[in-house]
N, C-alpha and C positions, 0 to 999 in steps of 0.2 A: 400490426403483426403477423406474421401466416406460418402456424404452425402445421405443417403434412405427419401426419406420423405414420409410419408405414409397419401395419397391424404383420402379426404372425398366425399364416394357417396352419387350420385348423384344430386349435389348441385349445382342448377338453377341458382344461382346468387354466383358471388365473397365473400369472409370475408377474415378480413385479422388475419393471424391465426399467432398464439405464439406456438413455440416447444423449447420443454429443451433441455438443451445441456446434455450429457451422454458421456466420452469419456472409451474407452475400449482399452488395448494392442493397441494403439493407431492410433488406426479408430473411426471415431467419427461421430456417429450420432444422428439425427437431431428427437425428437421423439412428434408425436403431444400429448397434455400435455393439450391447453385450444384454447381459442380464444378470439384475444383485437384489440386495431383500431392499427393500425403504426399508428409510432410520425408524417410521411410525404409522399409523394407522391413520392416523392426521382423514377425520371425517370426525363430523360432527352433527346429529339425527337431532331436530325439537320437532312432534306433531301438532298442527296451532287452527285458530280458529275450524277447529272445528273435522275440517274434509283434506287440511295443506299438505308436506315435509313439506319440514323443513334443513335440507343439508348445507351444512358448513362444511372449509377447512382452511389453512393456512393455509401460505404459498407467499413466495418473494416475489414476482410479475405477475402471476395468472393460475388459475383452477378451474382447467373441465371436469364436467361429470358425464359417465356413459353409463346411460342407463337401460332395461326394461318396464313395463309395469305388466307383470301377469302372465311371463313370459310371451310377449308383445315382440315390433321390432328394437332396437339397439336406437337414442336416439341422445344424440350427442353435442352437447351444449358450451359453450362460452358460463360461468357460474360470475354472477357480477358481485365486484369491488366493494368492501363496507368499509375500505381504511384500512391501514396500520397492516398487513398483508392478507386479511381480510375476507375471504369469495364465498358467494354462496348463491346458493341454489329452492325455489320452492315450485317440490310439486303439485302441484290445484286438483282438486274435481275427483279424491280419496272415497272410499270403503272402507267399512272395516273390511278385513281378510285381503286386499290388496296385494301385492305382495313384491315387490320395489328390489331391485338385484339392482349393482352399480361398482362400479369402482370410481376416481381422479386420476388424470393426473395433475400433474402438480413441478416445481423449482426449488431445489434444492441448491446452496453452495453451484448456483453458475447449471444446475443438470435438469434432468425431468425427467421425474418417476410414474406408475404408474400404481396408484395402491390396491393393497388386500381387494380380493370383493368381497362384498359385504351386504347382507341382505337384513330388512326391514318390512316384516307385515304389521302391516298400517291399522292399531287399535287392537291387537292382539300379542305378542312375545316382544321382548325387547329386541334391538336387531343380532340378528347374530355373522361374526364372525367369519367370512369363507366356506362358510355350508351352501353347496350350489346341488342339485338330483345330477342320479352321477349318469345319467342317460343323455341329458342336456335339457329335461322336460320333466314334469312334475307328474309323476305318480295317477291318473285317474282313479277317479273315486265315484261308485262302486271299483272293482278290476281287482286285480292279484299278482302281487307283488317281490320281486322274488328275491331274497335274503341279504344275497351275494351285491345287489342293488341298492344299498344302504349309499348314504351322501358321499360327494368329495368333501373336503377339510380338513381331515386326520384326527388323529387322537385329544377326544377334550370337545373334540368340536360336532364331527360326523357318527360320532363311535368312541367306545373306552372298551380296550381290551389290559388284558393284568399284566400279558408277558406280550414282549417285546418276539414281531418276528411273524411270518404268515403259517404256523405247524404246515399246513395243508399241500401249500406252494402251487394252488393249482388261483387264477382270475383276474388275479388286483395285486399289486404290490409295498401291502404294506400292513400294519396288525393288527391285523383280523384273519385270525384260521379258515380255512376254505378251504375244499375237498371236491374230486371229482364225485353226483351222486350215482346212486340206481336208474334212479326213475330219470334220466336226464338233466344233463346240464353242473351243476356247482350245490352244496351247502352249506352253512356258516357250521364248523365243529367245536368240541376242545372248549364249550364256556364257560369259564368261571361264575358264578354270582358274585351278582352286581355290576359285571359285563352288560351295554346296550348297542344299540344301533339307532338311528336316526336314517327315514325317510321323510321325504320333500312329496307333497299330495295334494289333489285338485280336487275336493268335493263336488258333484254337479249338483246340488241340492241337497239342504236341507230334509237331517230324517233320521230314525231308528237303525244304527247298524252294527253288522253282528261281525267282528274280525273272531277269523279262523286259524291260522298255525298249523301246517305240515312238519311234521317231526317225525321222532327216530333217537331210540332209545333203548336199552337193554338195562337199563336199569328204570326205581319208582320213586314216587316223589319228584316230578320235574315240578316247575311251578316258574311263570311270568307274567308280567303286563306290560297295557302299554298307556304310556306316555302321550298325551296326544294335546299342542299349543297351536297359536291363532287364534283365525276367526273364532274355537273355541278352546277354551283352556280344559283338559279333563284329561283324570288318571280310571283307569276302567279297575274291577277286580280284581284281583290274581287268577288266576288261567292256568287249573291244574290240572298231572296227566298222571296212567302211568306208565308200565315200559310197555315199549312196541312190540318187541320179541328182537330186539339188534340197532344194531348201527345203523343199515340202510334196508330196514326193513320203514313202511311210512305208513303215517296214520295223521287221524286233521284233531287235534285236539276238540273241545268242549269250545262253546261262543264267546267270546268279550262281548256285548254291551254296553255302547255307546251312541249319545245323541251330538248328531253332530251339526252346528251351523254350514252354510254353504260356503267356498271357497275355499283359500289357498289354506295346508295346519302342515306338520307336522308331526311324524310318529313316531315316538321313540319305541323301540320294542327293546323290552330290558327285564332280563336273564335275573329270576330270585332261586336258580341253587345252576348247578353246575348237569355236569353229566346229560349234556341229549344233544341233536343233529336235530339245525333248523333251517328248512326248504327255503321254506314262502308261506306268502301272509294273505288269505281271501278277505275282501273286505263288502261283507256286499249289503244291500238295507233287507233289514231282517221283517221275515216274517211267519206266520200261523205256520205250523204240519201242516201237508197237503193233503185234502178233504176229493173228495170224489166230484169230479164235474159233469152235470146229466147232457146230455147228444143236445136232447130237446132241446135247450139255451140258450143255442147258439145268438149273436145277438146279427147276423144277416150270412144268407149264403148265397145258391146259385146251386141249384139243380135238383136239390135232392128235397123228401117229404118228409115232412116233421109227425111221427104217430101221437101216440098214447103215449110211450115213454121210452122211447128211441127213434132214428130216424133210418130213411133209407130210401132205396133210388140212386143211389149213391154210383154215381159210373164216370167215370172220363173225362177229363175235363171241370166234373160237380168242385161245389170247396163249400165250408164251415166255415167261420169266422167267432173267434171265440175273445173277447176282448180283454183289457185285462189281466190276462193269467200271471199270476205268480210263480216263477219259476225258486222261488226263498231263498235261499245260501245259495246252495247248488243242486237243482236237479241234473239228475243220469240215467234215468230209464222213466219209461213210463207203457201203464197198464193200456188195453184196447178190450171193451167188454162186447166180444163181433159176434153177428151171426150169418150164417148162407152155405147159398150150395155151391160155388164155382171155388176152384183154389185159381191163383196166378192174378185175379183181381192185389195193381198194386195203389201205394196211398202213402203219401207223402205227409209233412209235418216240416209248417216255415212260418221264417214269424215275419211280423210286419206288416207281409204283406199278402198275396198269394203268390207271386214270384221272390216272393226273400227270401231269406238262407235257407235249406234245408240241413234241420234239424233231425230227423227222425225220418224210416223209412221202414213198411212194410208188407209186406208180401204173403197174403189170407191163402190158405187153407178151410176146405171146408168142415163144416161146424157138424154140418150132415141135417141143417135144415134154415130155416129163414128165423127160427124163434127159439134155435134153440144156438143160446146166449155162453158163450164161456172168455175167460178174463186172457190174452195175452200180449205176455211182458217181453221190452226191447228195450235194451242200450240207445239213449240219443247222445248227439252232441252235449254238452256239461254245459248247461246252460242257468243264470242266473239273472235276477231285476222279477221287472214285470214288463209284459209284453204279449203282446195279440195274436196271436192262436187262431192259423193258420187247419186244417184238417184239407187237400188238394187229390183232389181225384186223379193220378196218374193215368193206370189206362186196366184196361173192360170194362167192362159191363158189368151192373149188380156187384160193386166188388163187395159189401157188407153191406151189414145192419151194424150200427150202432147206441149203445145203451148206458155207456158213460166210458169216461177215459179219467186217470188214477196220477204223477207222473211224484216219483218217490227219489229219494236221495240214493239211494242204493243204487249198486250195478246189479245185472244180471245177466249168471250163466247163459248162456246162445251154444244152440248142438246148429250152426249153422256149416254144413262142409266151409273141407278149405277152395282157399281159392288158393291157385300160379298165379305172379305174374313178372315178367320177367325185365325190369326197368332198368335206362343205361344213363349218364350223361357225358357227352362228348362237346372239351372246344376246338375247334375246329382250326384252330387256329388263324380268321379266315380270313385277316387281309395280308395277312402273308405267303401263305400256300395254297388261299385257293383263289380259282377252279380247278387249276394247274393237278390237283389230287382228292379231284373230289370220287373216282374211280378208288382208288386206295382206302378214303373213311371209308366209301359203301361197303366195300371187301373185306375191312376191318370187322363194320355191322352184323352184315350179315355173317359172320363165324363167329360174331357170341351166341345166338339163337334167344337173343332178346322180343319182346312185343313191345317194348316204346323206346324212343331213344330220343331225350333234350336234348340240343346242341347247343352254343354260344360262339357267338364270332359269328353265325353265318349273315348279320347285319351291316350293312353298315350304318355305324354309330360313332358314327370321331367327329367334332369339333361340327357338327348340323342343327345345330341352336336346339331349342326349347321342342316338345313333342313327339308325339311316337315314330319308330326310323320307318320309312319306309322304300328302303332299298334292301329286297330278302335277296337277289341272287343269287349271291355263296349258297342259303342255305336253299335256293329250289335247282343250285346245279345238283347238290347231292341228293337234295330228294332224284333228279331227275335218271344220280346216277344208280341209284336200286333198287328205282328195279319192278320186275310189275306187284312182288306183293307186299309192295308200301303205298303208305299214303302220305302225308302233305300239308297240317296247318302251321302253315311262320316253322319257325327250328323246331316245331314239334312233330313224329312220326311214327310210326303203325308198321306193325307188321300186320294185313289184315289175312295172309295164306295163317296165322296160329288166330283165328276168330276172333280178331278187334276191328270194332269198327268206329268210326267219331262219332258220337251225341252231339256233340255238342262244343265248342270252341271261343278263346277269346283273346282280346290282350290287354293290355292294363301297362299305367306310364307310372314309373317312380323316378324319383327324387334325382332331379341329374347332377354330375359334381363336376368339376373347374373343365370335362376337356371332352366329356362326352352323353351322351342324349342316351338315359337305361330304361329300356321295357320287361315285360314278363310278357309271356306265356301259358298258356292253363289249357285243357282238352279235356271235358269230360269221353269218357274211353265205355264200348258195350265189348267185352271177351265172353261170346259166346251166352249172355244174358243176364255177367256180372257184371256193376260197374262201377267205374274206378274213378278217378279226377288225377291229371300229370300239368303240375308246373312246369316251368324253367326259367331260369334268373338270371342271372348277369349282372351283381354289384358293381356299382362303383369300385378301382381303383385308388383313393388316391384320399376323397373325405372319407375321415372319422364319420364323421353330421349324417353326410348324404348313405353310407353303409347303412347307418340308425335305423334311419328315414326309410331303407331297402326292407331292413325288418318286418321294422313297424305294413307296409306295404304288400309285400308278401303272405302272412300270417292272415290279411284282411282280404284278400285273396284263397287262399286255402279255404280260411272261414266261409262264404262264395260256395260255394261245393255244401254244402251243414256235415252233414254224418258220411258223408260217403267217402271209401277210404284213397287215401291221400297222399303223394306221394310225389315231395320236390326234390327237382334236380338242377345244378347249374353250382357253374361257377361267382362263389362270394365273396374271391378276395378279399378272406379273412378267413382267420385259422377255425376249424368244423368245431372247436368246445369253446372260440369266442364269445363274447357276451354279446355281440350280435347276431347270431348262432343262437342264443342263447334262447335271446328275446322274441325269436320268430317260434322256436321251441314253444317255449311256453303260453303267448299266445294265439296259436293251433294245434297245442296238444300232439306234439307231435313227439316223435321219438329219433336223435342220430342213428341209420345204416350204416352208411360207410364213411369213411374218412380220409378222403385225399392228399391234406395239406389244404390249400382252399378250396378245391370240389367236396365235396358233396351230394350223401343222395338222407333226407330224411323224410319216416314217414308218418301216416297220424291207421291207423287200423289198420297196421296192416305190418306184423311182425318179417324177418328174416336178416342174411346174410351179404355181404356183398365182397367184391375182385378188388385188385384193379389190376391194370395192365398196360402193359408201353402201345402208345394210340400216338407214334410216328409218322409224321412229323410233326404232327401238335406237340408246341411247348408245353402242353402237359397229359399230366398219365389220366388214365382212359378209367370209368370205372361203371361198376354196373352189379344192379344187385336184384336175388329170388328174396321175394315178397307170398307172404299168403297172411289171407285173415285169421289165419288158426294158430 
């Protein structure tokens, strides 16, 4: 008998599916006709022979298992009959901590059903019915977990909330209370003692970890703890905290220290008291406090000269590598002890290679002499864990002599003058209005007085197969219409008459949806000596899973530019306060500046305000933002 299952696309969670049996010429076809709840769980598991999991079910004539091992590819297998309506399948070669997420298709009263989705952590906690990662994958550890991205599965499975309904009315439609947060995204609030939230995570390697919560409260006496199950079963000590000064005044708690094995876990955040808001959890490898690193202790270098207690002759293209530097729970700034006679030499701090992500840039100011060392502190991209740190000469000859450097968890107050950039996002409705309306769009852009424009739909990305789109004819038509003051790189345009010039540019591939090939473009731009980065994106418009992937891919591209002030413009095909955009903001350290529905402007290390405007003949409103580094 051939069973054909018609899957419902883009289902972020499992529903029990009811199929109608039709028989044609001896071939049975199960056709989707509705949805109803299954009569019972109809699944049992047993760990056998040291590395196997046996799954059994009851059914009239067949039972199929559909499962993923550790977020891998879903396998669909007909289970073997054991007689008397019992069916079984054995999953082999398992190790402690492996996660099997599965559901069963079975027959009852002549109809076919899908069971609810189940999770079994091998060698760890007992099976947990209905709990799945909210974003579709386990949160990586070390990493940041947004409080609102607790697992799916409902009351008593993924969360416990003492009241019915979402008091804040934001983000998710169930009985966890969520509101908009002043620092971007959303926070969980209205917490009561005894409530909890659960998160599915994947620990990259065994070790000692710190869990730090970002909370806000006008009340003292707050307390919470963490319960971890899976490859490790442990409960943390209680973490107590005082008031932060208000419901939207945010601070980090002390760290709860836990020892974790590698593999899959769930972290249950348990509220021991009421009266505070929670925004996120930061889980990082534990480390001691930051110490000074002597400059001459580099592990390798190119071009510099090591002296008795410092390093000198540091010029453009030279570099020093310091292996396995611990950024701890979260390093936010660095102090360099430098000496030099010249101004304006520039050094970059890069992670893991000479060309790795930039986490900080320092422009030298004379200290009055090559032996006159002074500490210079500046902020870096917030970084955790252990990395190789490279100090790379970007510009200048005789940039500085270096005595030592020291990381810090504190943010320092910077006094750099404000630098203003005006950025614009414009969907040119390319397949319907271009190239015939290139002059209209060009006139609109010139009228807004902007520095940089990122467009969407200037590329043929429909039904052309995988990989980068190659036909930028519509974007090129706009570039030709803009005139002499404008330069173009793919779908990014800069106003050179306002002092802007391209330093570099890239394209980055994004996960494709059902009927379009998705790509993004980015550029590093110099405006009268000030460097910033711009990305333009067009996320998928149909697949929720593709949009989640697009969020992670965009965040990775933002982080490629390290500490540079960065702006992202685009057609996100999801609300600017959606969980996908929220994911991008928190992975890349950005804030929402402009909101025109599904067209958004986000920024890192910029502040600013945005305006919407009529962009006809486009079917989207236009959006631009005035940004400043102060």
